[in-house]
Every structure is written in C-alpha cells, then in structure tokens.
C-alpha positions, 0 to 999 in steps of 0.5 A, a space after each residue: 489512452 486518457 487518464 480518465 479512460 485508464 481509471 475507468 478501465 482499471 476500475 472495471 477490472 479490479 472493482 476499486 478506485 485507482 488510488 485503492 489499487 495502488 494502495 493495495 500493491 504498495 502494502 503488499 510489497 511493504 508486507 513482503 519487506 516487514 516478513 523479509 526482516 531486513 528494513 526498519 519501519 521507516 525504511 519500509 514506509 519510505 520505500 513503499 511510497 507513504 509520506 510519513 510512517 504514520 500514515 503508513 501504520 494507519 493504512 497497514 492497520 486499516 487493510 490487515 486488521 494489525 500494526 505493521 510491528 504485529 506482523 
C-alpha cells in the first residue's frame, strides 16, 4: 500500500488528516502519563515525541483547553 493510499484510508476512517490523528494519540498518552504523576513535563514531552516542551504545551492546550500543568 502506498503512503498516499494509507493517508487517504486513514482520513476516511478517522475524518482527520494523519498528522492530526497521530498528534491526538500522542496527546492521549501524554494525558495518561500526567495523571500517573511519575514523570515531569519535560520527560512526558520527550516520551510522547514532541520536539520541545513549548510545542507540547501549545498542542496540549489546543486539544484539551488546559495547559498540561492544569490537569
């Protein structure tokens, strides 16, 4: 299956672009890690694949309406 075909199939299934779908999965995992309380925000950001803590915080707030530290 080509990359383009995969992107189209995933968009049809999830009704969102693949980048948004992957980001939502990463943010769901981050939320789980935050609730566990074992890691700090930098570690959570790194483990969930964000390039920087600020990018992680912006993405999290956009998705959940709260900053990671407010959860």
